[in-house]
N, C-alpha and C positions, 0 to 999 in steps of 0.2 A: 504494500500500500504506500502511496505517496501522500505526504502531508504538506500543509502550508499554514501560515498564521492567518487568523481571521481578521482581515483588514489591518488596522494599526495596533491591534491587541497582541498580547503574548500568547493567546490561546491557539494551540495547534489542533487543526482539524483535517480530516481526510479530504482528498480532492474529489471524492464523490459523496453526495449527501443522500442518505436513505430517506426517501419520502414514504410516508405511512398512510396516505389518504385512502388507499385501497383496503387497509386493515379494518375489517368489519363489513363494509358494503360489498367488497369483492373477494376478500380473503378471510377465511374463518380464523378464530383465535389460535388454534393449534398450528396452522400453516403460517400465520403471522409470526408466532414465536419462533418457528423454525427458520424463517427468513432473517429475523433479527439475530438469531444465533449464528447463522451462516455469515451474515455481514460482519459481525464482531470477530468471527474466526479469521476473516481476511484482513482485519485491521481497520475496517470501515467504522469510524467512531462517531460520525456526525449524523444524528437522527433528527428529522424535522416532522412536526405534526401541527395541529391546530385544535383549538377547543371545539370548533364546529364540526370537525371530521366525524363521520358516522351519519351525519345529515338527517334532516327531517325529525322524526320522533326519536332517532338514535344519536342525536348530537352528543358528543362527548364519548361515544363508544370507542373510538380509536385511541384516545388517551387512556381509557380503562384497560384496553388490551396491552398497551405498553406498560401500564402500571402492574398488571399481573405478571408480565415478563420480568420486570425489575424485582418483583417480590420473590422470584425463584432464587435470588441471591447469586452466588458465584461472581461477585464484584461487577455484575452487569451495570449497575447504576454508576459506579465509579469510573468505568471504562468509557462511558458514553458522554458525548457533548450533546446535551438535550436542548432542542429548540422547539418552542411552541408559539402559537399566535393567538391573539384575541382581537375582536372587533364586532363580529356578527352577534345577532341576538340569540342568547342561549335559553330564553324562557321557553317553556313547553308550548307547542303549537296551539294557537288560539288564546294564549295568555301572554302576549307580547307587552308586558308592562314597560313604562318609561324607565330609563336608566339601566336596562338590561343589555345595552349594546353600545358600540362606539367607544370613545377614549376619555370619557369623564373620569375624574379621580375615583368616583364611586364605583364605576364599572371596572376600572383597572384593578382596584382592591378586591372586588367580588370575584372577578375572573381569575386572578392569579391564585386565590385561595381554593377555588373550585378545581382548577387544573392540578394543583399540588395534591389534592385529595384523590382525584382520578388517577394521577400518575404514580401515586404511592411513593412520593419523594418529598423532601423538605426544601429543595431548591431547584430552580430552572436556570440552566446556563445562559440561554439566549431567549429573551422574551420579546416577541415581535408584534408590532402593530400591523394587522392584516390589511389595513386600508387607511387612507387619509380621513381624518375627521375635521371637516371644515368649520365646525361649530365649537370646537374646544381649543382654547389657546395652548400653545406649547408651554407656557408658564405653568399651567395646571398639570399638564401631562408630565413634565419633568419633576414637578414637586412630588407627584404620586410615585414616579419611578425611583426617585432618590430615597424615599422612605422605604420602598421594597428592597433596594440595594442595602440600605443600612440594617434592615431586618434580616438580611441574608437569604431572602426568598428568591431573588434573582441576582445574576451577576452582570449581565450585559443586556442592552436594549438594541433592537434592530427594527427596520421598517420593511414593508412589503407593499408593492404597487404605488410607491411614492414618485411624484414628479421630481425632476432635478431641483427645482426651486424650493420644494418642500424639504428636501434633504438639507439644503443650505439654510433655510429658516430654522429648522430643528437644531442643527448643530451650532449655528451662530448663537442662538439663545442658550443652549446647553453650556457653551464655552463661557458666556457671561455669568452663568450661575456657578461655574467651577465644576460642572458635571462632565462625565465622559461623553455623553451624547450617543448618537447612533453609531454602531460599529459594523452594521451590515445592511444591505438592501436586497430583498428577494423580489425579482421582477421576471416577467416573461421575456425570454431572450433565446433565440435560436436562429438557424440559417434563414428561415422563412419570416421571422419577426425580429427585425434588427433596429427598430426605432429607438431602443434604449441606448444605442451608440451615440445618438445625437446630443442628449442632455443628461440622462440618468447615470450612465456609466462614467462620463467625465466628472459629474458632481460627486459620485461615490469615490472616485480616485482622488479628487481634490481634498475631500474630507476624511479620507482614510477608512472607507467602508469596504468590506468584502462584498463582492457581488455574487449572489446565489440564484442562478437562473432556474425558474420553474418552467414546466412544459418544454424540456430541451429537444424533444422530437416533434413538437407542435401537434400534440394529440395523436401521434402515430404516423403522421404524414411523412416524416423523415425516417421511418423505420422499415422502408421497403413495401409500402402499402400497395403499390400497383402490382408488384410481383405476387404479393399475397392475394390480391384481388383476382388475378388470373388463375392462381392455383386453388382458389376457393378456401383459403385459410386465413382470411383477413380478420374475421371475428369482430371484436370491439373496435378495432382500429379504423373502421369505416363508419362509425356512428358519430352522432353529434356534430361537432365542429369539423371533424375530418370529412364527414360525408358532404357537408355544405361546401367545403373547399374543393372537393373533387368534382363538383358540378360546374366549377369555374374552369373554362377551357384553358385560359392563360396559366392558371395555377397548376392544372394537370400537366401541361406541357413542361413546366419547370420541374415538377416532381419526376416526370419521365426522364428528362435530361439528367437529373441528379442520379437516378438509378442506373441509367445507361453509363454515365461517367464512372461510377463505382464498380459496376460490373466489368468494365474495361480494365480496371486496375485490380480486380479481385478483392474488393473491399466490401464489408457488410454495412449497409446504410445506417442502421441504428448505432453502430459503433463509431462510424464517421461523424454522425451528428453530435455525439458526446465529445469525441476527440477534438472537433473543431472548436467547441466551447472551451475546452480545457486549454486551448492554444491562444485564447483571446485575452488581451490585457485586462487586468482587474478582476477576472473571474476567480472566485475561491473554489467553487465546484458546483456542477449542476445537480439538481435534485432528480434522482431516479426512483421510480415507484414500482418495483417489481411485484408481480402477482405470484411469481413462482421462482424456483431456483434457477431455471434456465435463463430467465430474463435478468436475474442478478449476475449470473456468470457472464452474459453478454456485456453488461455495463462495465464489469470489472476489466474485461479485455480492452476496453477503450482507453484505459489508463496506460497501456503499453503501446498504443498506436500513435506513431508519429507521422503526420501527414506531410507529404513532399510539397515543395514549393509549387510544383506543377498542379497538384491536386488542389491546393489552397487557392491558387489563382483561378482555376476552373470553377471552384465553388463560388468565388466572388463574382464571376461572370454570370452564373446561373441565378444567384441570389445576391444582387448587389446591395451593399449597405447604404444608408441615407447620406453618409459623409459627415464630416465634423460640423458642429454648430459654431458660428452662424453661417459659415460658407455654404452649408446645405440649402439654405433658403435666402442667401444674400450674395453679394459680389465677393 
């Protein structure tokens, strides 16, 4: 396993992040525990979850599955860098009371205590804001976070789905308070979705945040979806967002060119999608959400894959980035 430091912190994390969103909805508890054991056996120590995972009436279920895994002992909790997120409404369906969502000091306190109980731990390494709250000032947010740090309930704070200017606002205010501020940003970033390169990633680099890309294969579109479609083995990879994109002829042509390029070089699409992210400046590690051991093994192989200059140039031709800001939209 390869490791790096999370942003400007001294915290060492694996260059792949184990995403747990499938634990519960797609993967049962026994299999979820097996995947976490296998990940830890390889040295993958960075686990990401969120309080809303499990969804619907089962919100919180994913954290509970991780909690029962920690409870097995064997130094599982000590070996893991645990990241979770809060923002979404956690009240039972039909009982969406005020103050059960977003980033008020009240909800931050309630949410962290509830996550700690479900996770069966007394601290969270990286506590992340799942979205921007435009109605809560950062003064209030940082006051609440500073208290949690002082109490030892969380160690670091991170953002998710923040615009570049929000990262700047948050960390400028944190600096004035003498607080550490955000140390990571979790954003959608992959070959097909590169808008983060314009503002978000530069802001993260400027303020010392590690970038943690989610949806690294863009909902399966970069995992060899067209080949799987022809072979009748696509399964979930052509549902939802993927299915919509495949109806777009221009997008479909790009995906076909991508698969043809990698077939020419004898490379696996899913592994290349991850390897490309690992080669990008500022990226700590992409989030992979395996539903089984085979998918975990494929993700791990990406760590050893070094893409040639020719392949990288060809990928840029197929999926060009937006270019730097402000030149991307100015002279």
